[in-house]
C-alpha positions in Angstrom: -1.0 -21.0 -11.1 -3.8 -19.4 -9.2 -1.5 -18.2 -6.4 0.9 -16.7 -9.1 -2.0 -14.7 -10.6 -3.0 -13.5 -7.2 0.4 -12.2 -6.1 1.5 -10.9 -9.5 0.3 -7.3 -8.9 1.9 -7.3 -5.5 5.2 -8.7 -6.9 5.2 -5.9 -9.4 4.5 -3.3 -6.6 7.3 -4.7 -4.5 9.7 -4.5 -7.4 8.8 -0.8 -7.9 9.1 -0.3 -4.1 12.6 -1.9 -4.1 13.7 0.4 -7.0 12.4 3.4 -5.2 14.0 2.6 -1.9 17.3 1.7 -3.5 17.9 5.4 -4.1 16.8 6.4 -0.6 19.6 7.2 2.0 20.1 3.8 3.5 21.5 5.0 6.8 18.1 6.5 7.7 16.2 3.3 6.9 16.1 0.3 9.1 18.2 -2.9 8.6 17.7 -4.8 5.3 15.8 -7.6 7.0 13.1 -5.2 8.0 12.3 -4.4 4.3 12.4 -8.1 3.6 10.0 -8.8 6.4 7.6 -6.0 5.1 7.8 -7.5 1.6 7.0 -11.0 3.0 4.0 -9.7 4.9 2.7 -7.9 1.8 2.8 -11.1 -0.1 1.1 -13.0 2.7 -1.6 -10.3 2.8 -2.6 -10.8 -0.8 -2.0 -14.6 -0.9 -4.4 -15.2 2.0 -7.8 -14.9 0.5 -10.7 -17.3 -0.3 -9.8 -19.6 -3.2 -13.3 -19.4 -4.7 -13.2 -15.6 -5.0 -11.6 -13.0 -7.2 -10.6 -9.6 -5.8 -9.1 -6.4 -7.2 -5.5 -7.2 -6.3 -4.3 -3.8 -7.6 -5.8 -2.1 -4.5 -3.2 -3.4 -2.0 -0.5 -3.2 -4.7 -1.1 0.5 -5.2 -1.1 1.1 -1.4 2.3 -0.6 -1.2 3.7 1.6 -4.0 2.4 4.8 -2.3 3.8 3.7 1.1 7.2 3.1 -0.5 7.2 6.5 -2.0 6.3 8.0 1.4 9.1 6.0 3.1 11.7 7.1 0.6 10.7 10.7 0.9 10.7 10.6 4.8 14.2 9.0 4.8 15.4 11.8 2.4 13.7 14.5 4.5 15.3 13.2 7.7 18.6 13.6 5.9 18.0 17.0 4.2 15.8 18.8 6.8 17.7 17.5 9.8 14.7 15.7 11.2 15.0 12.9 13.8 17.3 10.3 12.4 14.9 7.5 13.2 11.9 9.1 11.5 11.9 6.6 8.6 12.5 3.7 10.8 9.5 4.6 12.8 7.5 4.8 9.6 8.7 1.3 8.8 7.4 0.1 12.1 4.0 1.7 11.4 3.9 0.0 8.0 4.7 -3.3 9.8 1.8 -2.7 12.2 -0.5 -1.8 9.3 0.3 -5.0 7.4 0.0 -7.2 10.6 -3.4 -5.6 11.3 -4.5 -6.0 7.7 -3.6 -9.7 7.8 -5.1 -10.3 11.3 -8.4 -8.6 10.5 -8.8 -10.2 7.1 -11.2 -12.9 8.4 -13.4 -10.2 10.0 -13.3 -8.0 6.8 -14.7 -10.9 4.7 -17.8 -10.6 6.9 -18.1 -6.9 6.5 -21.9 -7.0 6.1 -22.1 -7.9 9.7 -20.8 -4.4 10.5 -24.2 -3.0 9.8 -25.7 -4.8 12.8 -23.5 -2.6 15.1 -24.3 0.8 13.6 -24.8 2.5 17.0 -21.8 0.8 18.4 -19.7 2.8 15.9 -21.3 6.0 17.2 -20.5 5.1 20.9 -16.9 4.2 20.0 -16.6 7.6 18.3 -18.0 9.4 21.3 -15.6 7.6 23.6 -12.6 8.6 21.4 -13.9 12.2 21.4 -14.2 12.1 25.2 -10.6 10.7 25.6 -9.3 13.4 23.3 -11.1 16.1 25.2 -9.6 14.9 28.5 -6.2 13.5 27.6 -5.6 15.2 24.2 -2.4 17.2 23.5 -2.6 20.6 21.9 0.1 21.2 19.3 0.2 24.3 17.1 -3.2 25.4 18.3 -5.1 22.1 17.5 -6.0 19.3 19.9 -5.4 16.3 17.8 -3.3 13.7 19.6 -3.4 11.4 22.5 0.0 10.3 23.9 0.5 6.8 25.4 4.1 6.7 26.5 6.3 7.0 23.4 3.3 6.5 21.1 1.3 9.4 19.8 -2.0 8.7 18.1 -4.7 10.7 16.3 -8.1 9.2 17.3 -9.8 11.1 14.4 -8.2 8.6 12.0 -10.4 5.9 13.5 -13.4 8.1 14.0 -13.6 8.9 10.3 -13.9 5.2 9.6 -16.5 4.6 12.3 -18.7 7.5 11.1 -18.7 5.9 7.6 -19.7 2.5 9.1 -22.6 4.2 10.9 -23.8 6.3 8.0 -23.8 3.4 5.5 -25.7 1.2 7.9 -28.3 3.8 8.8 -28.9 5.1 5.3 -29.2 1.5 3.9 -32.2 1.1 6.2 -33.8 4.6 5.8 -32.8 5.8 2.3 -36.2 5.2 0.7 -38.1 6.9 3.5 -35.8 9.9 3.6 -35.6 10.2 -0.2 -39.5 10.2 -0.5 -40.1 12.5 2.4 -41.4 15.9 1.4 -39.1 18.8 2.0 -41.7 20.6 4.1 -42.7 17.5 6.2 -40.9 18.6 9.4 -42.0 15.5 11.4 -40.8 12.9 8.9 -37.5 14.7 8.3 -36.7 15.1 12.0 -37.7 11.5 12.8 -35.3 10.0 10.2 -32.7 12.7 9.9 -32.0 13.2 13.6 -29.6 10.3 13.9 -28.0 11.1 10.6 -26.9 14.5 11.8 -24.6 12.8 14.2 -22.3 13.0 11.2 -22.7 16.7 11.0 -22.4 16.9 14.8 -19.1 15.0 14.6 -17.8 17.5 12.1 -18.8 20.4 14.4 -17.3 18.7 17.5 -14.0 18.4 15.7 -14.2 22.0 14.7 -14.9 23.2 18.2 -12.9 20.7 20.3 -10.0 20.0 18.1 -10.0 23.3 16.2 -9.3 21.3 13.1 -11.0 22.8 10.1 -9.6 20.3 7.7 -10.8 17.1 9.3 -14.1 18.7 10.1 -14.5 19.5 6.4 -13.4 16.0 5.4 -16.1 14.4 7.6 -18.8 16.8 6.4 -17.9 16.1 2.7 -18.1 12.4 3.3 -21.4 12.8 5.2 -22.9 14.9 2.4 -21.7 12.5 -0.3 -23.3 9.5 1.4 -26.5 11.3 2.1 -26.9 12.5 -1.5 -25.9 9.1 -3.0 -28.5 7.4 -0.8 -31.4 9.8 -1.0 -30.8 12.3 -3.9 -31.9 15.0 -1.4 -29.9 18.1 -2.3 -31.9 20.2 0.0 -30.7 18.3 3.1 -27.1 18.5 1.8 -27.4 22.2 1.3 -28.9 22.8 4.7 -26.2 20.7 6.4 -23.4 22.6 4.5 -25.0 25.9 5.5 -25.0 25.0 9.2 -21.4 23.9 8.9 -20.5 27.2 7.2 -22.1 29.1 10.1 -20.0 27.0 12.5 -16.9 27.6 10.5 -17.6 31.3 10.5 -17.9 31.3 14.2 -14.6 29.4 14.6 -12.8 31.8 12.4 -13.8 34.7 14.7 -13.2 32.9 18.0 -10.1 30.8 17.4 -6.8 32.6 16.7 -5.4 29.4 15.3 -8.1 29.2 12.6 -7.8 33.0 12.0 -4.1 32.6 11.3 -4.7 29.7 8.8 -7.2 31.8 6.9 -5.0 34.9 6.8 -1.9 32.9 5.7 -4.0 31.3 2.9 -5.2 34.7 1.7 -1.7 36.3 1.6 1.2 34.3 3.0 3.7 37.0 1.8 2.2 39.6 4.2 4.2 38.0 7.0 6.9 35.9 5.1 9.1 35.5 8.2 6.3 34.8 10.6 3.0 33.0 10.2 3.4 32.9 6.4 6.9 31.5 6.4 5.8 27.8 5.9 3.4 28.5 3.1 5.7 30.9 1.3 8.6 28.5 1.4 6.3 25.8 0.0 5.4 28.1 -2.9 9.1 28.6 -3.6 9.6 24.9 -3.7 6.7 24.4 -6.1 8.1 27.1 -8.3 11.6 25.7 -8.2 10.5 22.2 -9.2 9.2 23.4 -12.6 8.1 20.8 -15.0 10.7 18.0 -14.4 12.0 18.9 -10.9 15.5 19.2 -9.5 15.9 15.5 -9.0 15.5 13.2 -6.0 17.7 14.4 -3.0 18.7 17.5 -5.0 16.0 19.9 -3.7 15.9 22.0 -0.6 13.0 20.7 1.5 14.8 21.8 4.7 13.5 25.3 4.2 9.9 24.1 4.8 8.8 23.6 8.4 6.9 20.4 9.1 7.8 19.2 5.6 7.4 15.5 6.4 3.8 15.9 7.5 1.9 19.0 6.1 4.1 19.8 3.1 5.5 16.5 1.8 3.6 17.1 -1.5 5.6 20.4 -2.0 8.9 18.5 -1.5 7.8 15.9 -4.1 6.8 18.6 -6.6 10.2 20.3 -6.1 12.3 17.2 -6.7 10.1 15.5 -9.3 8.5 18.5 -10.9 4.9 18.8 -11.9 5.2 15.7 -14.0 6.1 13.7 -10.9 3.4 15.4 -8.8 0.7 14.7 -11.4 1.9 11.0 -11.7 1.4 10.7 -7.9 -2.1 12.2 -8.2 -2.8 9.8 -11.0 -2.0 6.8 -8.8 -4.2 8.2 -6.1 -7.0 8.8 -8.7 -6.8 5.2 -9.8 -6.9 4.0 -6.2 -10.1 6.0 -5.5 -11.6 5.1 -8.9 -11.2 1.4 -8.0 -12.9 1.9 -4.7 -15.9 3.6 -6.4 -15.9 0.8 -9.0 -16.1 -1.7 -6.1 -19.1 0.2 -4.9 -20.9 0.1 -8.3 -20.4 -3.7 -8.4 -22.2 -4.4 -5.2 -25.7 -6.0 -5.2 -26.9 -4.4 -1.9 -27.3 -0.8 -0.9 -25.3 -1.1 2.4 -22.2 -2.3 0.7 -22.5 0.3 -2.1 -22.8 3.0 0.5 -19.9 1.6 2.6 -17.5 1.5 -0.3 -18.7 4.9 -1.5 -18.1 6.4 1.9 -14.6 4.9 2.2 -13.7 6.1 -1.3 -15.1 9.6 -0.5 -13.1 9.7 2.7 -9.8 8.9 1.0 -10.5 11.1 -2.1 -11.6 14.2 -0.1 -8.5 13.8 2.2 -6.2 13.9 -0.8 -8.1 16.9 -2.4 -8.0 18.9 0.9 -4.3 18.5 1.7 -3.1 18.9 -1.9 -5.3 22.0 -2.4 -3.9 23.4 0.9 -0.3 22.9 -0.3 -0.9 24.6 -3.7 -3.0 27.4 -2.2 -6.5 26.5 -3.5 -7.8 26.0 0.1 -6.4 27.0 3.5 -3.8 24.5 4.7 -5.1 22.0 7.3 -3.3 19.5 9.5 -4.5 16.4 7.7 -2.0 14.0 6.1 -1.4 13.0 2.5 -2.5 9.3 2.7 0.4 6.8 2.7 2.9 9.5 2.0 3.1 11.8 5.0 4.8 10.8 8.1 2.3 9.6 10.7 1.4 6.2 12.1 -2.2 6.7 12.9 -3.0 7.9 9.3 -1.0 5.0 7.8 -2.7 2.3 9.9 -6.2 3.8 9.2 -5.6 4.0 5.4 -4.2 0.5 5.1 -7.2 -0.8 7.0 -9.4 1.2 4.7 -7.8 -0.5 1.6 -7.9 -3.9 3.3 -11.6 -3.6 3.9 -12.4 -2.4 0.4 -10.2 -5.1 -1.0 -12.3 -7.7 0.9 -15.5 -6.0 -0.4 -14.3 -6.3 -4.0 -14.5 -10.1 -3.9 -16.7 -11.8 -6.5 -17.1 -15.5 -7.4 -14.5 -16.9 -9.6 -15.8 -17.9 -13.0 -15.3 -21.6 -13.8 -13.2 -22.3 -16.9 
């Protein structure tokens, strides 16, 4: 009976996933046994947890629903937009890798409080990944984001964003009271305790300068500012860090043509509708064509949007499912992020509260930044829509994020 209760949300999620994938173009998906294997791994993932604990089992279930929506859209986009025929099959393999890692790392995630002891190791790991990106990184569309290992292409920043949260949560848990009580004009106290913290800001600036990626830099800064304010309530520090970042962003806009183009397209994509603004203008047409209820799945024209499977998958969803479908998708994301923050509020210690808050902020801000870029509220950036966009590195990182928060949500089972 206990096992049935544990797996019930996942069974429901897999039922929804099966219904969604039933309408996807089957010839672009892998063999049926692959989907059966993925479903079995998802059930093993949620069934394998301490018997004496209760977890928020809707967290992994929502992740599976979102991943199935993404897989169905990628299969459709491969068909409609004439993308590589194996695109969805590759996404299936990345889902497989994500589930295997989530299961394999589950014992380590149950001891997540031990991560605090290695706070500077997370910094070193981030710097190593930055160095590898600087030396071996590939520049695509003006941004240096990927490292290629044979046929595998990976974005190190997807791991770096998690490592930075691990470091900030551990450091702030130790120093929050001192930083929060320090006077604004006490230069010595602020420098002593804030110096290591600005590694978070430095990472944002490094991404901006080395990778020329304004979106991921903004994501890290927003996460850094959120954790800092939650831990210390020092708005002055947050404001000062944001001001320094704004100066760096202003410099990047005036020195990197790639960033200049992004800003110009955001301001007026129709000034160059057949050149730099083509992608954004076509996405706006898709958003308008979808209307309230959409054209219907596989009845839209996503083939007119370049890079639709990565940057603009939300526009394709809005065209085929309308604003109702687009808002329902955002509601699922909102519930996922809300549950992560609820997990943070339930924790008895500051470190775990900050760790869950940082992970929730990372996921939430990533959704806001990419969706805002698609609908024109912010300049478009190269970050992915979690679980939906094509991309193995993003998929793995976000599944691990959910797996970790799911482990953190554990609480003792009440005796009956």
